C-alpha positions in Angstrom: -27.9 -30.0 -78.9 -29.3 -30.9 -82.2 -29.8 -28.1 -84.5 -33.9 -27.0 -84.7 -34.0 -27.5 -81.0 -31.6 -25.5 -80.2 -33.2 -23.2 -82.7 -36.5 -23.5 -81.4 -34.3 -22.4 -77.4 -34.2 -18.8 -78.9 -37.5 -18.8 -79.9 -40.3 -16.6 -78.2 -42.8 -19.1 -77.0 -45.1 -16.3 -76.6 -44.9 -14.5 -80.4 -42.9 -17.7 -82.5 -45.5 -20.6 -80.6 -46.3 -21.6 -84.5 -42.7 -22.0 -86.1 -42.1 -23.6 -82.1 -44.8 -26.2 -82.8 -44.2 -26.4 -86.5 -39.8 -27.5 -86.0 -41.8 -29.7 -83.2 -44.0 -31.5 -84.7 -42.2 -32.2 -88.4 -38.3 -32.2 -87.1 -37.8 -32.8 -83.5 -40.8 -35.5 -82.7 -42.4 -35.8 -85.7 -44.1 -40.0 -85.2 -44.6 -39.1 -81.4 -46.7 -36.0 -82.3 -48.6 -37.8 -84.5 -49.6 -40.4 -82.3 -50.3 -38.7 -79.4 -52.7 -36.7 -81.3 -54.4 -39.4 -82.0 -54.5 -40.4 -78.6 -56.1 -37.2 -78.2 -59.0 -37.6 -80.5 -59.8 -41.1 -79.7 -59.7 -39.5 -75.7 -62.8 -37.3 -76.6 -64.5 -40.2 -78.1 -64.4 -41.3 -74.2 -67.4 -38.1 -73.5 -70.6 -39.8 -74.5 -71.7 -35.9 -76.2 -69.2 -36.1 -78.6 -69.5 -39.9 -79.3 -73.6 -39.7 -79.7 -72.2 -37.2 -82.2 -69.9 -39.3 -84.4 -72.7 -42.1 -84.2 -75.5 -40.3 -85.4 -74.0 -39.4 -88.3 -72.1 -42.5 -89.5 -69.5 -41.0 -90.6 -67.3 -42.5 -88.2 -68.2 -46.1 -88.6 -68.5 -46.4 -92.1 -65.5 -44.2 -92.9 -63.8 -43.8 -91.0 -59.7 -43.7 -92.7 -61.2 -40.7 -94.7 -62.4 -38.9 -91.3 -59.0 -39.7 -90.4 -57.7 -37.7 -93.0 -59.9 -35.7 -93.3 -59.0 -34.7 -89.5 -55.6 -34.5 -89.7 -55.6 -32.4 -93.0 -57.2 -29.7 -92.3 -55.1 -29.2 -89.0 -51.9 -29.7 -91.3 -53.3 -27.2 -93.5 -53.0 -24.5 -90.7 -50.1 -26.3 -89.2 -47.4 -25.8 -92.1 -48.7 -22.5 -93.8 -50.4 -20.9 -91.0 -53.9 -18.8 -89.6 -53.1 -15.9 -92.4 -52.0 -17.6 -95.1 -54.8 -18.7 -98.2 -54.7 -22.0 -97.8 -54.9 -22.4 -93.7 -57.7 -19.4 -94.1 -59.3 -22.9 -96.4 -58.8 -25.2 -94.2 -60.4 -23.3 -91.0 -63.9 -22.8 -93.2 -63.9 -26.2 -93.9 -63.6 -27.2 -90.1 -66.0 -24.3 -89.4 -67.9 -25.1 -92.0 -68.6 -28.6 -90.7 -68.5 -27.9 -86.7 -71.8 -25.3 -87.6 -73.5 -28.1 -88.5 -74.5 -30.2 -85.3 -75.3 -28.3 -81.7 -71.7 -28.6 -80.2 -71.4 -27.5 -76.7 -68.6 -24.5 -75.4 -67.2 -27.5 -73.0 -66.7 -30.1 -76.1 -64.8 -27.8 -78.0 -62.8 -26.2 -75.0 -62.5 -30.5 -74.1 -61.0 -31.3 -77.6 -59.2 -28.2 -77.7 -57.2 -29.3 -74.6 -56.6 -32.6 -75.4 -53.9 -31.2 -78.3 -52.4 -29.3 -75.8 -51.8 -31.4 -72.8 -51.1 -35.1 -74.7 -48.4 -34.2 -76.9 -47.3 -33.0 -73.6 -47.4 -36.3 -71.6 -46.7 -38.3 -74.6 -43.3 -36.3 -75.1 -43.0 -36.9 -70.8 -43.2 -40.5 -70.7 -41.9 -42.0 -74.5 -39.7 -39.1 -76.0 -36.1 -39.2 -76.6 -36.2 -35.4 -74.2 -39.3 -33.9 -72.4 -40.2 -30.9 -73.9 -39.0 -27.5 -72.2 -41.4 -25.4 -69.9 -41.4 -22.9 -72.9 -41.7 -25.4 -75.4 -45.2 -26.8 -74.2 -46.5 -23.0 -74.2 -45.7 -22.5 -77.3 -48.6 -26.0 -77.9 -50.6 -23.8 -75.1 -50.2 -20.6 -76.9 -51.0 -22.4 -80.9 -53.9 -24.1 -79.5 -55.8 -21.8 -78.1 -55.0 -19.2 -81.4 -56.9 -21.8 -83.5 -58.9 -22.0 -80.7 -60.1 -18.3 -81.2 -60.4 -19.1 -85.3 -62.7 -21.4 -84.1 -64.7 -18.9 -81.9 -64.0 -21.0 -79.3 -65.7 -19.0 -76.1 -63.8 -18.5 -72.4 -60.3 -20.3 -74.0 -58.7 -20.5 -69.4 -55.8 -18.0 -70.1 -53.0 -20.3 -68.4 -51.6 -23.2 -69.7 -52.2 -24.9 -65.5 -55.8 -24.0 -65.8 -56.4 -25.5 -69.3 -54.9 -28.5 -67.9 -57.3 -27.9 -64.7 -59.9 -27.8 -67.0 -59.1 -31.0 -68.8 -58.9 -33.3 -66.0 -62.0 -31.7 -64.3 -63.9 -32.0 -67.5 -62.5 -35.9 -68.2 -63.4 -36.7 -64.2 -67.1 -35.2 -64.7 -67.9 -36.7 -68.5 -66.1 -40.2 -68.9 -68.8 -42.7 -68.7 -69.3 -45.8 -70.5 -72.6 -45.7 -73.1 -73.1 -47.6 -75.9 -72.3 -45.2 -78.5 -68.8 -44.7 -76.7 -68.0 -48.4 -76.9 -69.5 -48.6 -80.9 -66.9 -45.6 -82.3 -63.8 -46.6 -79.6 -64.2 -50.0 -81.5 -63.8 -48.2 -85.2 -61.0 -46.3 -84.1 -59.4 -49.2 -82.4 -59.5 -51.5 -85.5 -58.9 -47.7 -87.6 -55.4 -47.7 -86.2 -54.8 -51.2 -86.4 -55.5 -51.2 -90.0 -53.2 -48.7 -90.4 -50.0 -49.9 -88.9 -50.4 -54.7 -89.0 -51.7 -56.5 -91.3 -55.5 -57.9 -89.8 -53.6 -61.2 -89.4 -51.8 -59.4 -86.2 -54.1 -57.4 -84.7 -55.6 -59.5 -82.1 -52.0 -59.8 -81.2 -51.5 -55.9 -81.6 -54.7 -54.9 -79.9 -54.2 -56.0 -76.2 -51.3 -53.4 -76.4 -52.8 -50.6 -77.5 -54.7 -51.1 -75.0 -51.4 -51.0 -72.4 -50.7 -47.5 -73.6 -54.5 -45.8 -71.9 -55.0 -45.6 -68.8 -57.3 -46.9 -66.2 -60.6 -44.3 -66.6 -60.2 -44.3 -71.2 -60.1 -48.5 -70.5 -63.4 -48.3 -68.6 -65.0 -44.9 -69.9 -64.3 -47.2 -73.5 -65.3 -50.8 -72.1 -62.5 -51.8 -73.0 -60.5 -54.7 -71.3 -57.5 -54.0 -68.1 -54.1 -54.9 -69.7 -51.8 -57.0 -67.5 -49.5 -54.9 -66.2 -46.6 -56.7 -67.1 -48.2 -56.2 -70.8 -48.1 -52.5 -69.7 -44.5 -52.5 -69.3 -43.4 -54.4 -72.2 -44.7 -51.9 -74.0 -43.8 -48.9 -72.3 -40.2 -50.6 -72.5 -40.2 -50.6 -75.9 -41.3 -47.0 -76.1 -38.6 -46.1 -73.7 -35.9 -47.9 -75.9 -36.4 -46.5 -78.9 -37.0 -43.3 -77.7 -33.1 -43.9 -76.2 -32.1 -45.0 -79.7 -33.8 -41.4 -80.8 -31.5 -39.7 -78.5 -28.0 -40.5 -80.6 -30.2 -40.2 -84.4 -30.3 -36.9 -86.1 -33.8 -34.3 -85.9 -34.8 -34.5 -89.3 -33.4 -32.2 -91.9 -36.7 -32.7 -94.3 -40.0 -31.6 -92.6 -42.7 -34.7 -92.3 -45.1 -32.4 -94.0 -48.8 -34.5 -93.3 -50.2 -33.0 -96.0 -47.8 -34.8 -98.3 -48.0 -38.3 -97.7 -49.7 -40.6 -99.7 -52.9 -41.3 -98.3 -55.7 -44.4 -99.7 -58.5 -41.5 -99.0 -56.7 -39.3 -101.1 -54.9 -41.9 -104.1 -54.6 -38.6 -106.7 -54.8 -35.9 -103.8 -57.2 -33.5 -102.6 -59.0 -30.5 -102.3 -59.1 -28.1 -98.7 -63.1 -27.6 -99.8 -63.9 -30.7 -100.3 -62.9 -32.5 -97.1 -64.7 -33.5 -94.3 -68.6 -34.3 -93.9 -71.5 -32.3 -96.5 -74.7 -32.1 -96.0 
């Protein structure tokens, strides 16, 4: 067994969940978990109440990369330093200040929180170099439930099974196409394409991005259906990558999200300056 995976196997997911999620995110599956969390946030934009709020503020359409970086940095500050650290508390305070300005329902908060748990689990099951163990999946559940409690979210399900049931039922009830879904969805797709490829290649890569989306998500954004052949090709590429990674070592140096160069903050950032303000 690879060293960080072996270390995780010795930890208790009910008590050591922060350390387990930190090791999984920065050493074992760094690329996969970042992609999964991108899709987790993307799924939330298929909910009209969420996309409508984002369209209303205008932040996502005017400055999509800044909003992306702000969200990632706040979440990474908490994960890297811990809930009880100075930086973790400051990041939580900044996040709660932003959310407190808007009338966001508890169920919307719960749904967003659930995507942070289940999208990494599902992505890694499909495309990871190994699946998560039940203990690792439970650690994801425990960590994000703790994050939810720090955010003041109420009625968080007590078991991972109950939370997944909520996640799937919420999508069945709330995923439907409205104009704000398409507006925020197009802005997000363009953002993701721009992060990884020059604009010249966007027409080629856009269908590949759609190929990673399930049918209810495509319908909620009004995106075109990719062909079965394209879906299979994209999935196979990611599975070949996973096969290669099985033979490679886990990252010895952590792939910390706060340490990466970001065009939004070329000179660095202060936690209290992240996000949106009145």
